C-alpha positions in Angstrom: -0.8 -40.6 -9.7 -4.3 -40.3 -8.8 -6.8 -41.0 -11.5 -10.3 -39.5 -11.3 -13.3 -38.5 -13.8 -14.3 -34.8 -13.9 -17.6 -34.4 -16.1 -17.0 -37.8 -17.1 -13.6 -36.7 -18.3 -10.9 -38.7 -17.2 -8.0 -37.1 -16.1 -4.4 -38.0 -14.1 -3.0 -35.3 -11.8 0.6 -35.2 -9.7 0.3 -36.7 -6.7 -0.9 -34.2 -4.2 -3.0 -32.0 -6.6 -5.8 -31.0 -5.3 -9.7 -31.4 -7.1 -9.8 -28.1 -8.3 -6.4 -28.6 -10.6 -7.4 -32.0 -11.4 -10.8 -30.1 -12.7 -8.6 -27.5 -14.7 -6.3 -30.0 -16.3 -9.9 -31.8 -17.7 -10.6 -27.8 -19.5 -13.0 -27.1 -16.7 -13.8 -23.1 -15.3 -13.7 -23.4 -11.9 -14.6 -20.1 -10.0 -12.5 -18.7 -7.5 -11.7 -16.0 -5.2 -9.4 -16.9 -2.4 -7.4 -19.4 -4.2 -4.2 -18.6 -6.0 -1.7 -20.9 -7.4 1.4 -19.4 -5.6 -0.4 -18.8 -2.4 -1.0 -21.4 0.5 -4.6 -22.5 0.4 -7.1 -20.6 2.5 -10.5 -22.4 1.9 -12.3 -18.7 2.6 -14.3 -18.1 -0.3 -16.0 -21.5 -1.1 -17.1 -20.3 -4.6 -14.9 -23.2 -5.8 -17.9 -25.8 -5.1 -18.5 -29.1 -6.9 -19.9 -32.0 -5.9 -17.5 -35.1 -5.3 -18.9 -38.7 -5.4 -18.0 -41.0 -3.2 -18.6 -38.4 -0.3 -21.2 -36.7 1.2 -24.1 -35.8 0.0 -23.2 -31.8 0.2 -20.6 -29.7 -1.9 -17.1 -29.8 -1.4 -14.7 -26.7 -1.5 -12.1 -28.0 -4.4 -9.5 -26.2 -3.8 -8.8 -27.6 -0.4 -10.1 -30.9 -1.1 -6.9 -33.5 -2.2 -7.5 -35.5 -5.7 -8.0 -39.1 -5.0 -7.8 -42.4 -7.1 -11.7 -43.1 -8.5 -13.0 -40.0 -7.5 -16.0 -38.3 -9.7 -16.4 -34.7 -9.4 -19.2 -32.8 -11.2 -18.8 -29.3 -12.0 -22.0 -28.5 -13.6 -24.6 -30.3 -11.3 -27.5 -28.9 -9.8 -26.2 -29.1 -6.4 -22.7 -27.5 -7.3 -24.5 -24.9 -9.3 -26.8 -24.2 -6.4 -23.8 -24.2 -4.0 -22.3 -21.5 -6.0 -25.1 -19.3 -6.5 -25.5 -19.7 -3.1 -22.4 -18.1 -1.9 -22.1 -15.4 -4.4 -25.8 -14.0 -2.8 -23.9 -14.1 0.4 -20.8 -12.3 -0.9 -22.8 -9.2 -2.4 -25.1 -9.1 0.8 -22.5 -6.7 1.9 -20.8 -5.6 -1.0 -21.5 -2.0 -2.2 -23.1 -0.9 -5.8 -19.9 1.0 -6.2 -19.1 -0.2 -10.1 -19.7 2.7 -11.7 -17.1 4.4 -9.8 -14.4 1.6 -8.8 -11.3 1.5 -10.2 -11.6 -2.1 -10.5 -14.3 -2.0 -12.6 -14.1 -3.7 -16.1 -11.1 -5.6 -14.6 -13.2 -7.1 -11.3 -13.5 -11.1 -10.8 -16.3 -10.5 -8.5 -18.3 -8.7 -11.6 -17.6 -11.4 -14.0 -18.4 -14.2 -11.4 -21.4 -12.5 -10.1 -22.6 -12.6 -14.0 -21.3 -16.3 -15.0 -22.1 -18.1 -11.9 -24.5 -15.7 -9.8 -28.4 -15.0 -9.7 -30.1 -12.5 -11.9 -31.2 -10.5 -9.0 -31.0 -9.8 -5.2 -33.1 -10.9 -2.1 -31.7 -8.7 0.6 -33.5 -5.8 1.6 -31.5 -5.2 4.8 -28.7 -2.5 5.8 -25.5 -3.3 4.4 -22.4 -3.5 6.5 -19.4 -0.4 5.9 -16.0 -0.7 7.0 -14.1 2.3 7.7 -11.0 2.8 5.1 -7.4 1.7 6.1 -4.3 3.4 5.3 -1.7 1.4 3.6 0.8 3.8 2.4 1.0 5.9 -0.5 0.7 3.0 -3.2 -2.5 1.0 -2.1 -6.0 2.7 -2.1 -8.2 1.2 0.0 -12.1 0.9 0.1 -12.8 -1.8 2.6 -16.3 -2.0 2.3 -15.5 -4.0 -0.9 -13.7 -6.7 0.8 -14.6 -10.3 1.0 -11.9 -11.7 3.0 -10.3 -13.8 0.6 -6.9 -13.0 2.6 -5.0 -13.5 -0.5 -3.3 -10.1 0.3 -2.3 -11.1 3.6 -1.3 -14.1 2.4 1.0 -12.5 -0.1 2.9 -10.0 2.0 3.7 -13.0 4.5 4.7 -15.6 2.3 6.3 -14.1 -0.6 7.0 -10.5 0.5 8.1 -11.5 4.0 6.7 -8.8 5.5 3.8 -9.3 8.3 2.5 -5.8 8.0 -1.0 -7.4 6.4 -3.7 -9.3 8.5 -7.2 -9.9 9.4 -8.5 -9.0 13.0 -12.1 -9.8 14.4 -14.3 -12.6 13.5 -17.5 -13.3 11.4 -19.0 -10.2 9.9 -16.8 -8.0 12.2 -13.4 -8.9 10.2 -11.7 -6.6 9.0 -7.8 -6.7 6.7 -5.5 -4.2 8.5 -2.3 -3.0 8.6 -3.0 -1.0 12.1 -2.5 2.1 9.8 0.8 1.7 8.9 2.6 1.4 5.5 3.1 -1.5 4.0 6.9 -1.6 4.1 7.9 -4.1 1.1 9.4 -3.3 -2.1 6.8 -5.6 -3.8 3.6 -4.2 -1.9 1.8 -3.1 -5.3 1.3 -6.6 -6.0 -1.7 -7.1 -3.9 -3.6 -4.7 -6.0 -3.2 -7.5 -9.0 -4.2 -10.1 -6.5 -7.1 -8.3 -4.9 -10.3 -9.5 -6.8 -12.7 -6.9 -6.0 -12.0 -3.0 -5.6 -11.2 -3.4 -2.1 -7.2 -2.7 -2.7 -6.6 -0.4 -5.9 -3.6 1.8 -7.1 -3.4 5.0 -5.2 -2.0 6.6 -8.1 -4.1 5.4 -10.6 -7.0 6.2 -8.7 -10.0 7.3 -11.1 -7.1 8.0 -14.0 -8.6 5.9 -16.6 -10.7 2.6 -17.7 -9.3 -0.3 -19.0 -10.9 0.4 -22.4 -9.2 3.0 -22.8 -5.9 2.0 -22.6 -3.3 0.7 -25.2 -1.8 -2.6 -23.6 1.8 -3.1 -24.8 4.0 -5.8 -23.9 7.4 -4.9 -22.6 10.8 -5.3 -20.4 11.3 -3.2 -17.3 14.3 -1.6 -16.9 14.0 -0.5 -13.2 17.0 -3.2 -12.2 18.7 -5.9 -13.7 16.1 -8.9 -13.3 14.4 -7.9 -17.0 10.6 -8.4 -15.5 8.2 -8.8 -18.2 5.6 -6.5 -17.7 2.7 -4.7 -19.6 2.4 -1.0 -20.5 -0.5 0.8 -20.5 -1.0 4.3 -22.2 -3.6 6.4 -23.4 -2.5 8.7 -26.0 1.2 9.8 -25.7 1.0 9.1 -21.9 2.0 6.0 -19.9 -0.8 5.6 -17.4 0.3 2.1 -15.8 2.7 -0.6 -15.7 1.4 -4.2 -14.7 3.3 -7.7 -14.6 3.2 -10.5 -17.3 3.4 -14.0 -16.6 7.2 -15.2 -17.4 7.9 -18.6 -15.0 11.4 -18.4 -15.4 12.2 -14.5 -14.7 9.3 -12.7 -12.4 6.5 -15.7 -12.1 3.7 -12.7 -12.0 5.2 -10.3 -9.7 6.8 -7.0 -10.7 8.6 -4.5 -7.9 7.0 -1.3 -6.8 9.5 1.1 -8.4 8.6 -0.8 -12.0 4.7 -0.8 -11.0 5.0 3.1 -9.9 7.5 4.8 -11.2 6.2 5.6 -14.5 4.6 9.0 -13.6 8.5 10.4 -13.8 8.1 9.5 -17.8 6.0 12.5 -17.8 8.0 14.9 -15.3 11.7 16.9 -16.4 11.5 15.9 -19.6 14.1 17.2 -22.3 12.2 17.2 -25.3 15.0 19.2 -27.4 18.4 20.0 -28.3 20.1 22.5 -26.4 23.8 24.1 -26.1 25.3 26.2 -23.4 25.7 29.5 -24.7 29.1 31.8 -23.7 26.9 33.1 -20.6 26.7 29.6 -18.8 23.3 28.9 -19.7 21.5 26.2 -21.8 20.2 27.7 -25.1 17.2 25.9 -27.0 18.7 24.4 -30.4 17.8 23.2 -33.8 19.2 19.2 -34.2 21.3 20.5 -37.1 23.3 23.0 -35.1 23.5 20.8 -32.2 24.8 17.7 -34.5 27.5 20.1 -36.1 28.6 21.3 -33.1 29.1 17.7 -31.2 30.6 17.0 -34.5 33.4 19.7 -34.9 34.1 19.3 -31.2 34.7 15.5 -31.8 36.8 16.2 -34.5 39.1 18.6 -32.5 39.6 15.7 -29.6 40.5 13.4 -31.9 40.0 10.1 -30.3 42.5 10.1 -27.6 40.8 12.8 -26.1 37.4 11.4 -26.3 35.3 9.4 -24.0 32.3 8.0 -23.7 30.5 6.4 -20.6 27.2 4.4 -20.9 24.3 4.7 -18.3 22.2 1.7 -17.0 19.1 2.3 -19.5 20.7 2.2 -22.4 19.6 -0.7 -25.2 21.3 -3.2 -26.7 21.3 -1.5 -30.0 22.3 1.9 -28.7 25.5 0.8 -26.8 26.3 -1.0 -30.2 25.6 2.3 -32.2 27.9 3.9 -29.8 30.8 1.7 -29.9 30.5 1.8 -33.7 30.7 5.7 -33.3 33.8 5.2 -30.8 35.9 2.9 -33.4 34.8 5.3 -36.1 36.4 7.9 -34.0 39.2 5.8 -33.1 39.0 6.3 -29.6 39.5 3.3 -27.1 38.1 5.1 -23.8 34.5 3.4 -23.7 33.0 2.0 -20.9 29.5 0.5 -20.1 30.1 0.4 -16.5 29.4 3.5 -14.9 29.9 2.4 -11.2 33.5 1.3 -11.9 32.5 -2.6 -11.2 35.4 -4.9 -12.1 33.6 -7.2 -14.7 35.5 -9.3 -17.0 34.1 -9.4 -20.2 36.6 -12.3 -21.6 34.4 -15.2 -19.7 30.8 -14.9 -20.3 30.4 -17.1 -16.8 32.0 -14.3 -15.1 29.6 -11.6 -15.4 26.5 -13.5 -15.8 23.7 -15.0 -13.3 24.5 -18.6 -14.4 22.3 -20.8 -12.2 19.5 -18.5 -13.5 16.6 -17.2 -11.7 14.8 -20.1 -11.7 17.4 -22.2 -11.0 17.8 -20.3 -7.2 14.7 -23.4 -6.6 17.2 -25.9 -7.1 20.1 -25.1 -5.0 20.7 -26.0 -1.4 23.4 -23.4 0.0 23.5 -19.8 -1.0 26.8 -17.3 0.0 26.1 -13.9 -0.7 28.6 -11.3 -1.3 28.6 -7.5 -0.8 24.7 -7.8 -2.0 21.5 -6.3 -0.8 18.8 -8.4 -3.1 16.3 -7.0 -1.5 16.3 -3.3 -2.8 19.3 -4.5 -5.5 15.9 -7.3 -7.2 13.2 -7.6 -5.3 11.4 -10.0 -7.6 14.5 -12.1 -7.1 15.0 -12.1 -3.4 11.4 -13.7 -3.4 12.9 -16.4 -5.6 15.1 -16.6 -2.8 13.0 -16.3 0.3 10.4 -19.3 -1.6 13.3 -21.4 -1.7 14.3 -20.6 1.7 10.9 -21.6 2.6 11.1 -24.8 1.4 13.6 -25.7 3.6 17.0 -27.2 3.3 18.6 -24.1 2.2 21.4 -22.3 4.2 22.4 -18.7 3.4 25.4 -16.8 4.8 25.9 -13.4 4.0 29.2 -11.3 3.5 28.3 -7.5 3.9 25.5 -5.6 5.2 23.4 -7.0 8.2 19.8 -5.8 6.7 16.5 -7.6 6.8 16.4 -9.6 3.7 13.0 -11.2 4.9 14.6 -14.9 5.0 16.8 -15.7 7.9 20.1 -16.4 7.1 23.9 -16.6 9.1 25.7 -13.0 8.9 29.3 -14.4 8.3 31.2 -10.8 8.2 31.4 -7.9 7.1 33.9 -7.3 4.5 37.4 -8.1 3.2 39.0 -10.3 5.8 35.9 -12.7 5.9 36.2 -13.4 2.4 39.4 -13.8 2.4 39.0 -16.6 5.1 35.6 -18.4 3.1 38.8 -18.3 -0.3 41.4 -19.6 1.6 38.8 -22.4 3.2 39.7 -21.7 6.7 35.7 -20.4 7.4 33.3 -22.9 9.1 30.6 -22.0 6.0 33.0 -23.5 3.8 32.0 -27.1 4.8 28.3 -25.7 4.6 28.7 -25.1 0.8 30.7 -28.2 0.6 28.5 -30.6 2.1 26.0 -29.0 -0.7 24.5 -30.9 -3.8 24.0 -27.5 -5.4 25.5 -24.8 -3.7 25.6 -21.2 -5.0 26.9 -17.7 -4.4 25.7 -14.1 -5.8 28.1 -11.5 -6.1 27.2 -8.0 -5.7 28.0 -4.6 -6.9 29.0 -3.4 -4.0 31.8 -5.6 -4.0 33.1 -5.3 -7.5 32.9 -1.5 -7.6 35.1 -1.4 -5.0 38.9 -0.6 -5.6 40.1 -4.4 -4.8 37.0 -5.2 -7.1 38.9 -7.5 -9.4 40.7 -9.4 -6.3 37.2 -9.6 -5.1 36.0 -11.2 -8.4 39.0 -13.9 -8.2 38.3 -14.7 -5.0 34.5 -15.5 -5.6 35.7 -17.5 -8.3 38.3 -19.3 -6.2 35.4 -20.1 -3.8 33.2 -21.4 -6.4 35.6 -23.8 -7.7 36.8 -25.1 -4.3 33.4 -25.9 -2.9 32.1 -27.4 -6.0 29.9 -24.5 -7.5 30.6 -25.6 -11.2 29.6 -29.3 -11.9 28.3 -30.4 -15.1 24.7 -29.2 -15.8 24.9 -26.6 -13.0 27.1 -23.2 -12.5 26.5 -21.9 -9.1 28.3 -18.5 -9.7 26.2 -15.5 -9.8 27.3 -11.8 -10.4 23.8 -10.0 -9.3 23.7 -6.7 -11.8 21.9 -3.2 -10.6 21.7 -1.9 -14.3 19.4 -3.3 -17.2 22.0 -2.5 -20.1 25.1 -4.1 -18.3 25.0 -7.3 -19.4 24.4 -6.5 -22.7 26.8 -3.9 -23.1 29.4 -6.3 -21.8 28.2 -9.1 -24.4 28.6 -6.3 -27.4 32.4 -5.0 -25.9 31.6 -1.5 -24.7 34.7 -1.9 -22.7 37.7 0.0 -22.8 40.2 -1.0 -25.8 43.6 -1.1 -26.0 45.1 1.5 -24.1 41.7 2.6 -23.3 40.6 4.6 -20.0 37.9 2.8 -17.7 34.8 4.8 -16.2 36.8 6.1 -13.3 39.9 6.8 -15.5 37.8 8.7 -18.0 36.3 11.3 -15.2 40.0 11.5 -13.6 41.1 12.5 -17.4 38.4 15.0 -17.5 39.2 16.5 -14.4 42.8 16.6 -15.4 42.4 17.7 -19.3 43.6 14.6 -20.5 40.4 13.9 -21.6 38.4 16.7 -23.5 35.1 16.0 -24.8 33.2 13.0 -22.7 30.1 11.5 -24.2 27.5 10.4 -21.5 24.8 7.8 -23.1 22.1 8.4 -20.8 24.9 8.6 -17.8 23.8 10.0 -14.6 25.1 8.4 -12.4 28.4 9.2 -12.2 30.4 11.9 -10.1 29.8 14.8 -12.3 32.0 17.1 -10.4 34.7 15.0 -11.7 34.4 16.1 -15.5 36.0 19.2 -14.7 36.1 21.8 -17.9 35.6 18.9 -20.5 33.0 19.5 -23.0 29.9 16.9 -21.6 27.9 15.9 -24.6 24.7 14.2 -22.8 22.3 11.9 -24.4 19.5 11.1 -22.7 15.4 11.9 -21.7 15.6 13.4 -18.3 16.7 16.7 -16.9 19.1 14.9 -14.5 22.7 15.2 -13.1 24.2 14.4 -16.7 22.2 17.3 -18.1 23.0 19.5 -16.0 26.6 19.6 -16.7 26.1 18.9 -20.3 27.9 21.7 -22.9 25.3 20.1 -25.4 22.0 17.7 -24.5 20.7 15.5 -27.1 16.8 14.4 -26.2 16.4 10.6 -26.0 13.4 8.6 -25.9 12.8 6.5 -22.4 12.6 2.7 -22.2 8.6 3.1 -23.0 9.2 5.2 -26.1 11.3 2.8 -28.7 12.2 -0.5 -29.3 14.9 -2.1 -27.9 16.9 -5.0 -26.7 17.7 -5.6 -23.4 19.7 -8.6 -21.6 19.3 -9.4 -17.7 21.3 -10.7 -15.2 21.3 -14.0 -16.3 22.0 -13.4 -19.8 18.2 -13.8 -21.0 17.7 -11.7 -24.2 14.4 -10.0 -24.2 12.7 -7.7 -26.6 11.0 -4.2 -25.4 8.4 -2.7 -27.5 7.2 1.2 -27.9 4.2 1.8 -26.0 4.6 5.9 -26.6 6.0 8.0 -28.4 8.7 10.4 -27.1 8.0 14.2 -26.4 8.8 16.8 -28.6 11.6 16.8 -30.9 13.2 13.7 -29.3 14.5 10.7 -31.2 15.6 7.2 -30.3 19.0 6.6 -29.0 20.4 4.7 -32.0 19.1 7.0 -34.7 21.1 9.8 -32.4 24.5 8.1 -33.1 23.7 7.4 -36.7 23.0 10.9 -37.8 25.8 12.3 -35.6 28.0 9.7 -37.4 26.9 11.0 -40.5 27.5 14.6 -39.5 31.3 13.4 -38.7 31.8 12.0 -42.5 32.1 8.2 -41.3 28.2 7.3 -41.4 27.5 3.9 -39.6 26.3 1.4 -42.1 22.7 0.8 -41.1 19.6 3.5 -41.6 16.8 1.3 -39.9 16.7 -0.5 -36.7 16.3 -3.6 -38.7 19.6 -3.3 -40.4 21.2 -2.4 -36.6 19.8 -5.4 -35.4 21.3 -7.3 -38.7 24.8 -6.3 -38.1 24.3 -6.9 -34.3 23.3 -10.7 -34.9 26.1 -10.9 -37.6 28.9 -9.2 -34.4 27.5 -11.7 -32.0 25.1 -14.6 -33.0 23.9 -14.9 -29.4 21.6 -12.3 -30.2 19.6 -14.6 -32.5 18.4 -16.6 -29.1 15.6 -14.5 -28.1 14.2 -15.3 -24.4 16.8 -18.1 -23.9 19.9 -18.9 -21.4 22.9 -20.7 -23.1 25.3 -21.9 -20.4 28.6 -19.8 -20.4 31.6 -21.5 -20.7 34.0 -21.2 -17.3 37.0 -20.0 -17.3 39.5 -17.8 -15.5 38.9 -14.7 -14.6 39.4 -11.7 -11.8 42.9 -10.6 -10.4 44.0 -12.3 -7.6 45.6 -9.6 -5.1 44.6 -8.5 -1.7 41.4 -8.1 -0.2 40.3 -4.4 1.1 39.1 -5.4 5.2 36.5 -2.5 4.9 32.9 -3.9 5.1 30.9 -4.3 2.2 28.1 -2.0 1.4 25.0 -2.2 -1.0 25.1 0.4 -3.6 21.1 1.5 -3.7 21.0 3.6 -0.3 17.5 4.3 -1.6 15.0 2.0 -3.2 12.9 4.3 -4.6 15.1 6.6 -6.2 17.9 5.3 -8.6 17.7 6.6 -11.8 16.3 9.4 -13.7 12.9 8.1 -14.1 12.6 7.3 -10.5 14.0 10.5 -9.3 11.8 12.6 -11.2 8.4 10.3 -10.1 6.0 12.2 -7.2 5.0 8.8 -6.0 8.4 7.2 -5.5 9.2 10.7 -3.3 5.6 10.1 -1.8 7.7 6.5 -0.9 10.7 7.9 0.3 9.0 10.0 2.9 5.9 8.2 3.7 7.9 4.4 4.0 11.5 5.3 4.5 10.9 8.4 6.6 13.0 10.9 4.7 12.1 13.5 2.3 13.8 13.6 -0.9 12.8 16.4 -3.5 12.1 15.3 -7.1 13.0 18.7 -9.0 9.1 19.0 -9.4 9.0 20.9 -6.1 9.7 24.4 -6.8 
């Protein structure tokens, strides 16, 4: 390990480290524009100049200079200061004085570094260069005269996102970043806005909306997929204006998907802000909470437990699901299911429904089998981790299912159950690849588990994991990739059919046939509502989506940004979401609605506050005491062996930009569908 001195401080750094990293290890601040920890080194901006001895008598770019033994680095010498001042002066020669009207103002690296490392004034009196703005799609606004050619955006899109839509053309002062007037076709494109150190690339939906010092910033968790990306929610007053990523090395690093970032405008559209009751004329009419709760309680009592069913949606918090289970237990109903897509998940063994490798653990794997999943649209941030591991080399990937562009090369083994059967019985050639790997892994998607033969698919995947050595001491390569933020938490809480209880599909069939007379939809909008027949439907949710259209009673609830809650991601990591704004109108938190309804039924749930609910939850399941950790799950037998359907697997997500009530209400997501996917879908705000 190289030892060197930085401003007289001796530091030891890992082999392959740069001088810039050595300076940071010594606690020295080095300005930079082009350098980024997660991108390749470009050495474009030269802002990171330092003086190095022994060496030539000129400043050196610390980001591109390998650290060596016995080096002496001076970060604040006369040579280094003059070098940086000169670089900053050249960067500002063509930079427009746009700060008062620039959306980057207040959080601009160029502003900060010009103040800290630049001259007090300018000596330039010539005409400035101007560059025509470029079209990069509905999400990224460009003012390319501000661009300093750091190429962070180009390197991100090529290396992390895996698309080659962005590039640099021409040379010298004629150089320009461009997409050749095409929208950036990546589910991660918005991250270039965070990476851009100046105001060249900014958020198009957020343009001229607010200044950063006007916003209330709340650290929370994303629910648009099951990854559980750590985010910061910025709100002004009661309106969420933007969502930004937070650093979490084990989950999302510092990236988030475009749906996470831009769907937040859907939070202010098509909202349910007061209770409704459907009258004799078939129309929904506003009602008081007292009347709505009383009617719901009467209908539930009348139906009894055997004829009542509850289906839980994809955005429900653990507290809401725990309260829902408590309510159904008091009704004596075993008809409860958190798997609104009908996935054949086995909750008896925790390892059967978790991403056991962990998201960060993908980087330790050396072979991967993907079954019935398209991780690029189901979990873009997780897919970037797969691409990162692929680029390191020595990572063979096989896919059974859709033959889509995943941003990395893979071997397409087959489309459906017949190929999976060959892998399960060991006759497929890819089995040898998995057996030869030291740490093989498989990813089982909802596209495979939500079919009629889902239980057999689960058993076949378990057999593959056992036969190819995926489960070892300190390593479990069996992974289930969920698409719903609520799913793992619901399975942990036990929101599943009890003895003799009905699954989601059986509840819907029962509603159609008349065996189920009352259906409680807890923010469940992805079910086939036509199957509900003439059942009395109680819908609790925050948007006027599919469930609300079929409802007999509507309880307006808070969205994920408007209530504190616990969410468990696909790997079993328990995380806390925090309230960033208050729900509109008379809407209330999910658990509080269920607590009030239980009181109306005469069997009140044993808690009156969320803290008391969490204590009861933790007493029931001690796993909820461990926040932001992943405890290894015990391996066991799960799934049901049976015949596999030869039909091709398909991803449950056909449109990445519209998968839930919030994103379907978003005008920004509608523009993405139109401009990026090339199809137009109404948001419900049209007409």
